[in-house]
N, CA, C and O of each residue as an XYZ file, in Angstrom:
552
protein
N      84.296     60.048    123.768
C      85.499     60.834    123.644
C      86.101     60.695    122.254
O      86.525     61.696    121.676
N      86.154     59.488    121.699
C      86.748     59.286    120.372
C      85.900     59.939    119.288
O      86.432     60.338    118.253
N      84.577     60.057    119.507
C      83.717     60.746    118.547
C      84.075     62.240    118.481
O      84.082     62.841    117.407
N      84.372     62.822    119.648
C      84.757     64.231    119.679
C      86.075     64.462    118.939
O      86.220     65.447    118.215
N      87.026     63.561    119.121
C      88.316     63.683    118.437
C      88.116     63.541    116.934
O      88.697     64.292    116.150
N      87.283     62.564    116.531
C      87.021     62.361    115.100
C      86.332     63.584    114.501
O      86.677     64.023    113.404
N      85.353     64.132    115.230
C      84.659     65.328    114.751
C      85.619     66.519    114.663
O      85.582     67.268    113.686
N      86.462     66.698    115.652
C      87.432     67.795    115.639
C      88.406     67.637    114.474
O      88.762     68.620    113.824
N      88.838     66.403    114.208
C      89.749     66.144    113.088
C      89.066     66.456    111.762
O      89.674     67.063    110.881
N      87.804     66.046    111.610
C      87.049     66.314    110.393
C      86.857     67.812    110.194
O      87.038     68.314    109.085
N      86.492     68.533    111.251
C      86.301     69.973    111.141
C      87.612     70.679    110.804
O      87.618     71.626    110.018
N      88.704     70.236    111.381
C      90.007     70.827    111.070
C      90.361     70.596    109.606
O      90.873     71.496    108.940
N      90.090     69.393    109.103
C      90.377     69.087    107.697
C      89.495     69.925    106.775
O      89.970     70.441    105.764
N      88.220     70.061    107.116
C      87.331     70.885    106.305
C      87.760     72.344    106.339
O      87.729     73.022    105.312
N      88.160     72.832    107.502
C      88.613     74.209    107.625
C      89.826     74.475    106.761
O      89.905     75.521    106.116
N      90.783     73.543    106.732
C      91.976     73.760    105.910
C      91.630     73.677    104.437
O      92.268     74.345    103.624
N      90.631     72.869    104.065
C      90.198     72.804    102.667
C      89.551     74.113    102.256
O      89.810     74.625    101.167
N      88.707     74.657    103.125
C      88.060     75.931    102.829
C      89.103     77.034    102.722
O      89.032     77.859    101.811
N      90.089     77.066    103.651
C      91.135     78.082    103.588
C      91.942     77.954    102.306
O      92.259     78.964    101.678
N      92.283     76.731    101.902
C      93.052     76.526    100.674
C      92.285     77.025     99.465
O      92.868     77.637     98.571
N      90.980     76.770     99.426
C      90.179     77.235     98.295
C      90.177     78.756     98.247
O      90.268     79.346     97.171
N      90.073     79.393     99.411
C      90.103     80.858     99.440
C      91.470     81.385     99.007
O      91.554     82.341     98.235
N      92.541     80.760     99.506
C      93.884     81.233     99.197
C      94.169     81.134     97.712
O      94.857     81.992     97.158
N      93.653     80.100     97.052
C      93.879     79.953     95.617
C      93.098     80.987     94.825
O      93.433     81.274     93.676
N      92.073     81.539     95.422
C      91.215     82.494     94.735
C      91.604     83.935     95.067
O      90.868     84.868     94.747
N      92.754     84.114     95.706
C      93.216     85.439     96.100
C      94.580     85.717     95.491
O      95.337     84.800     95.171
N      94.875     86.991     95.339
C      96.195     87.423     94.894
C      96.650     88.537     95.830
O      95.846     89.362     96.265
N      97.925     88.552     96.130
C      98.482     89.612     96.967
C      98.939     90.755     96.070
O      99.609     90.539     95.060
N      98.571     91.967     96.451
C      99.012     93.167     95.747
C     100.017     93.865     96.646
O      99.734     94.139     97.812
N     101.198     94.151     96.098
C     102.247     94.852     96.833
C     102.449     96.218     96.180
O     102.640     96.313     94.967
N     102.406     97.262     96.986
C     102.561     98.625     96.482
C     103.821     99.226     97.089
O     103.999     99.227     98.307
N     104.690     99.736     96.227
C     105.950    100.344     96.654
C     105.906    101.853     96.410
O     105.115    102.334     95.598
N     106.749    102.585     97.109
C     106.876    104.046     97.005
C     105.663    104.801     97.530
O     105.373    105.905     97.069
N     104.956    104.219     98.484
C     103.842    104.915     99.126
C     104.425    106.018    100.002
O     105.418    105.802    100.696
N     103.825    107.172     99.971
C     104.223    108.235    100.903
C     103.572    107.910    102.247
O     102.354    108.012    102.395
N     104.391    107.517    103.224
C     103.846    106.996    104.481
C     102.884    107.952    105.179
O     103.127    109.153    105.304
N     101.786    107.359    105.625
C     100.792    108.045    106.453
C     100.204    109.292    105.805
O      99.776    110.207    106.509
N     100.175    109.345    104.465
C      99.621    110.510    103.774
C      98.452    110.097    102.893
O      98.653    109.409    101.893
N      97.270    110.490    103.231
C      96.101    110.241    102.387
C      95.720    108.776    102.292
O      95.879    108.002    103.237
N      95.208    108.419    101.115
C      94.682    107.072    100.888
C      95.134    106.542     99.534
O      95.414    107.305     98.610
N      95.199    105.214     99.439
C      95.420    104.583     98.143
C      94.052    104.320     97.525
O      93.182    103.717     98.154
N      93.872    104.771     96.312
C      92.632    104.576     95.569
C      92.923    103.542     94.482
O      93.696    103.807     93.561
N      92.312    102.377     94.586
C      92.615    101.247     93.706
C      91.386    100.922     92.865
O      90.267    100.885     93.376
N      91.602    100.685     91.573
C      90.550    100.212     90.675
C      91.039     98.923     90.023
O      92.172     98.848     89.548
N      90.173     97.912     90.006
C      90.500     96.614     89.422
C      89.601     96.397     88.217
O      88.376     96.423     88.335
N      90.213     96.184     87.058
C      89.467     95.994     85.812
C      89.633     94.561     85.311
O      90.672     93.932     85.511
N      88.574     94.057     84.649
C      88.576     92.670     84.203
C      88.656     92.462     82.711
O      88.778     91.322     82.262
N      88.592     93.540     81.911
C      88.643     93.358     80.453
C      89.010     94.663     79.760
O      88.948     95.739     80.354
N      89.393     94.546     78.496
C      89.724     95.721     77.696
C      88.505     96.620     77.528
O      88.637     97.844     77.496
N      87.328     96.025     77.420
C      86.097     96.798     77.219
C      85.747     97.686     78.408
O      85.171     98.760     78.239
N      86.095     97.236     79.609
C      85.728     97.989     80.807
C      86.885     98.806     81.369
O      86.687     99.601     82.289
N      88.089     98.624     80.831
C      89.272     99.296     81.377
C      89.095    100.816     81.355
O      88.747    101.402     80.329
N      89.342    101.438     82.507
C      89.227    102.886     82.638
C      87.803    103.390     82.770
O      87.585    104.590     82.935
N      86.816    102.476     82.699
C      85.411    102.891     82.764
C      84.690    102.279     83.958
O      84.250    102.981     84.868
N      84.579    100.960     83.932
C      83.791    100.260     84.933
C      84.639     99.205     85.638
O      84.807     98.102     85.117
N      85.169     99.525     86.805
C      85.998     98.541     87.504
C      85.171     97.417     88.128
O      84.005     97.594     88.481
N      85.819     96.252     88.249
C      85.212     95.146     88.997
C      85.110     95.521     90.471
O      84.135     95.197     91.149
N      86.137     96.208     90.945
C      86.203     96.631     92.340
C      86.903     97.971     92.453
O      87.754     98.330     91.640
N      86.517     98.692     93.484
C      87.218     99.915     93.892
C      87.568     99.740     95.360
O      86.743     99.302     96.162
N      88.777    100.081     95.693
C      89.223    100.002     97.084
C      89.790    101.347     97.499
O      90.412    102.049     96.701
N      89.572    101.691     98.741
C      90.148    102.893     99.344
C      90.828    102.420    100.618
O      90.172    101.964    101.555
N      92.166    102.533    100.643
C      92.947    102.035    101.769
C      93.767    103.167    102.377
O      94.387    103.929    101.635
N      93.790    103.302    103.691
C      94.632    104.331    104.303
C      96.096    104.060    103.980
O      96.556    102.923    104.079
N      96.823    105.095    103.596
C      98.247    104.937    103.309
C      98.968    104.624    104.614
O      98.823    105.336    105.608
N      99.740    103.555    104.593
C     100.482    103.148    105.780
C     101.965    103.392    105.590
O     102.422    104.535    105.568
N     102.702    102.321    105.456
C     104.151    102.386    105.302
C     104.529    102.590    103.833
O     103.667    102.587    102.955
N     105.827    102.766    103.579
C     106.322    102.978    102.219
C     106.072    101.760    101.326
O     105.961    101.895    100.108
N     105.984    100.586    101.926
C     105.603     99.355    101.217
C     104.359     98.805    101.886
O     104.339     98.568    103.094
N     103.338     98.608    101.099
C     102.077     98.077    101.621
C     101.686     96.856    100.813
O     102.100     96.698     99.665
N     100.891     96.003    101.415
C     100.331     94.883    100.664
C      98.921     94.617    101.161
O      98.582     94.902    102.310
N      98.105     94.064    100.267
C      96.735     93.723    100.603
C      96.276     92.611     99.664
O      96.792     92.489     98.553
N      95.313     91.800    100.100
C      94.812     90.727     99.241
C      93.649     91.209     98.377
O      92.876     92.080     98.778
N      93.542     90.633     97.201
C      92.359     90.773     96.350
C      91.817     89.369     96.157
O      92.550     88.476     95.732
N      90.561     89.164     96.459
C      89.982     87.823     96.383
C      88.746     87.805     95.498
O      88.151     88.841     95.199
N      88.380     86.603     95.090
C      87.168     86.365     94.307
C      87.140     87.167     93.016
O      86.122     87.770     92.677
N      88.243     87.175     92.305
C      88.317     87.863     91.023
C      87.971     86.893     89.900
O      88.514     85.789     89.859
N      87.091     87.273     88.999
C      86.741     86.396     87.888
C      87.791     86.477     86.782
O      88.520     87.465     86.688
N      87.867     85.464     85.966
C      88.742     85.494     84.804
C      90.168     85.091     85.115
O      90.505     84.742     86.246
N      91.000     85.149     84.083
C      92.385     84.723     84.187
C      93.356     85.883     84.280
O      94.540     85.673     84.544
N      92.879     87.116     84.066
C      93.755     88.279     84.145
C      92.973     89.506     84.571
O      91.758     89.590     84.394
N      93.703     90.454     85.137
C      93.129     91.726     85.573
C      94.128     92.840     85.284
O      95.288     92.580     84.966
N      93.672     94.069     85.395
C      94.540     95.237     85.335
C      94.171     96.140     86.504
O      92.993     96.402     86.747
N      95.172     96.609     87.217
C      94.952     97.488     88.359
C      95.526     98.864     88.068
O      96.617     98.992     87.513
N      94.786     99.878     88.445
C      95.304    101.241     88.430
C      95.115    101.787     89.836
O      94.158    101.437     90.527
N      96.032    102.642     90.248
C      95.870    103.244     91.564
C      96.610    104.561     91.637
O      97.521    104.842     90.859
N      96.184    105.355     92.600
C      96.899    106.583     92.909
C      96.790    106.833     94.397
O      95.890    106.326     95.067
N      97.722    107.625     94.903
C      97.687    108.002     96.305
C      97.047    109.372     96.407
O      97.610    110.379     95.979
N      95.866    109.383     96.980
C      95.078    110.605     97.127
C      95.596    111.383     98.337
O      95.096    111.229     99.451
N      96.594    112.210     98.099
C      97.265    112.926     99.180
C      96.374    113.960     99.862
O      96.496    114.194    101.065
N      95.480    114.577     99.096
C      94.615    115.621     99.666
C      93.215    115.114    100.026
O      92.347    115.896    100.415
N      93.002    113.808     99.896
C      91.735    113.177    100.301
C      90.503    113.774     99.635
O      89.446    113.865    100.258
N      90.629    114.184     98.365
C      89.463    114.721     97.670
C      88.781    113.693     96.765
O      87.779    114.004     96.123
N      89.318    112.472     96.710
C      88.701    111.408     95.919
C      89.038    111.448     94.440
O      88.552    110.615     93.675
N      89.863    112.404     94.022
C      90.237    112.536     92.606
C      91.747    112.609     92.479
O      92.435    113.087     93.381
N      92.262    112.128     91.340
C      93.690    112.261     91.094
C      94.000    113.705     90.730
O      93.421    114.256     89.794
N      94.921    114.316     91.479
C      95.323    115.674     91.182
C      96.119    115.734     89.884
O      96.954    114.870     89.616
N      95.853    116.757     89.085
C      96.550    116.961     87.811
C      96.899    118.434     87.650
O      96.230    119.316     88.188
N      97.978    118.676     86.884
C      98.324    120.072     86.593
C      97.546    120.541     85.362
O      96.710    119.799     84.847
N      97.805    121.751     84.886
C      97.040    122.308     83.765
C      97.239    121.516     82.470
O      96.398    121.587     81.574
N      98.327    120.771     82.361
C      98.570    119.946     81.172
C      97.967    118.544     81.296
O      98.046    117.740     80.367
N      97.365    118.263     82.455
C      96.757    116.956     82.667
C      97.705    115.916     83.237
O      97.339    114.748     83.364
N      98.911    116.324     83.580
C      99.899    115.410     84.157
C      99.583    115.211     85.637
O      99.361    116.186     86.354
N      99.560    113.957     86.107
C      99.252    113.706     87.518
C     100.224    114.407     88.462
O     101.435    114.413     88.244
N      99.668    114.992     89.507
C     100.480    115.624     90.543
C     100.512    114.781     91.818
O     101.216    115.121     92.769
N      99.756    113.689     91.839
C      99.772    112.757     92.961
C     100.382    111.446     92.458
O     100.264    111.113     91.279
N     101.042    110.699     93.368
C     101.665    109.448     92.955
C     100.636    108.482     92.355
O      99.528    108.345     92.873
N     101.015    107.816     91.257
C     100.117    106.887     90.594
C     100.907    105.660     90.152
O     102.137    105.681     90.113
N     100.198    104.609     89.825
C     100.835    103.397     89.334
C      99.799    102.463     88.741
O      98.596    102.703     88.837
N     100.279    101.403     88.132
C      99.409    100.394     87.535
C     100.143     99.067     87.523
O     101.371     99.021     87.598
N      99.394     98.007     87.429
C      99.994     96.689     87.279
C     100.642     96.595     85.905
O     100.428     97.452     85.048
N     101.424     95.564     85.707
C     102.071     95.374     84.407
C     103.149     96.406     84.164
O     103.927     96.729     85.061
N     103.193     96.929     82.935
C     104.190     97.930     82.526
C     103.466     99.134     81.937
O     103.319     99.220     80.718
N     103.005    100.078     82.783
C     102.132    101.148     82.302
C     102.760    102.145     81.336
O     102.031    102.772     80.567
N     104.064    102.317     81.339
C     104.691    103.261     80.425
C     104.597    104.702     80.886
O     103.972    105.003     81.903
N     105.215    105.578     80.137
C     105.308    106.997     80.487
C     103.961    107.698     80.396
O     103.655    108.566     81.214
N     103.157    107.330     79.412
C     101.896    108.037     79.174
C     100.701    107.399     79.856
O      99.556    107.697     79.514
N     100.956    106.528     80.814
C      99.878    105.920     81.563
C      99.511    104.548     81.038
O      99.996    104.120     79.991
N      98.657    103.867     81.769
C      98.329    102.481     81.436
C      97.226    102.348     80.392
O      96.372    103.221     80.234
N      97.278    101.242     79.700
C      96.194    100.771     78.843
C      95.911     99.346     79.294
O      96.658     98.796     80.103
N      94.853     98.747     78.788
C      94.576     97.366     79.146
C      95.767     96.476     78.784
O      96.191     95.649     79.592
N      96.300     96.641     77.591
C      97.393     95.782     77.141
C      98.657     95.953     77.975
O      99.376     94.981     78.207
N      98.939     97.173     78.431
C     100.161     97.381     79.214
C      99.978     97.044     80.695
O     100.958     96.742     81.377
N      98.757     97.088     81.203
C      98.518     96.899     82.634
C      98.018     95.505     83.007
O      98.057     95.135     84.181
N      97.553     94.733     82.043
C      96.970     93.431     82.413
C      98.043     92.464     82.905
O      99.163     92.420     82.396
N      97.653     91.697     83.908
C      98.524     90.688     84.501
C      97.718     89.414     84.712
O      96.508     89.451     84.938
N      98.407     88.303     84.633
C      97.762     87.002     84.829
C      97.469     86.777     86.307
O      98.248     87.170     87.176
N      96.358     86.151     86.573
C      96.034     85.717     87.932
C      96.580     84.302     88.082
O      95.841     83.321     88.000
N      97.876     84.219     88.302
C      98.553     82.927     88.341
C      99.110     82.592     89.719
O      99.931     81.685     89.854
N      98.673     83.312     90.731
C      99.129     83.055     92.086
C     100.325     83.898     92.501
O     100.653     83.967     93.686
N     100.981     84.542     91.538
C     102.117     85.412     91.869
C     101.602     86.769     92.322
O     100.555     87.230     91.868
N     102.343     87.401     93.218
C     101.975     88.724     93.704
C     102.013     89.738     92.574
O     102.846     89.652     91.672
N     101.106     90.695     92.633
C     101.096     91.812     91.682
C     101.822     92.960     92.360
O     101.389     93.438     93.409
N     102.929     93.408     91.767
C     103.732     94.466     92.341
C     103.520     95.746     91.553
O     103.650     95.764     90.329
N     103.193     96.816     92.267
C     102.957     98.120     91.654
C     103.872     99.127     92.327
O     103.902     99.243     93.552
N     104.617     99.853     91.505
C     105.514    100.886     92.019
C     104.917    102.246     91.691
O     104.736    102.585     90.521
N     104.611    103.024     92.722
C     104.044    104.348     92.516
C     105.101    105.306     91.982
O     106.284    105.193     92.303
N     104.650    106.250     91.163
C     105.533    107.307     90.671
C     105.939    108.175     91.851
O     105.283    108.164     92.892
N     106.989    108.905     91.692
C     107.447    109.815     92.764
C     106.855    111.127     92.538
O     107.096    112.054     93.311
C-alpha cells in the first residue's frame, strides 16, 4: 500500500513539473473587439524581421466567439515574436480590401502597429510570460 502512495506522489510531482515546463513555454494571446460569432480569426505568428509578412512560424484559424477571446500559443522559439491577425468575416481566407488597399475587415497586430499597418519593429513583443493583447480595428 505504501508503495502505491509513493508512486502516486512521484507521478503527481512529475505531472506538475511537466505542466510547469509547458506553461513557461506558452503565452496567452488576448484579442479584443472581435465581432461576435462572425467568421474566423486568421492569425500569423512571425519569428524574425527576415520572415515578417512572408513566412510565419505558425498560422491559426479560430472561429470567432465572443467580443473578447483568448488562446494559448506554445512552443515558440526565440525571445520575441510578432503577430498579425484579421477577422475573416466572409470566410474567403483573405483579408478584404477596398480599391485603395485599405482593409475592410477588422485587423490587428501585437505591439503598436500604427495607422499604416505593422512592421517587425512595431509589432514585435517579448516572450516574457505576459499576455499579448491585440485590439482589432473597428
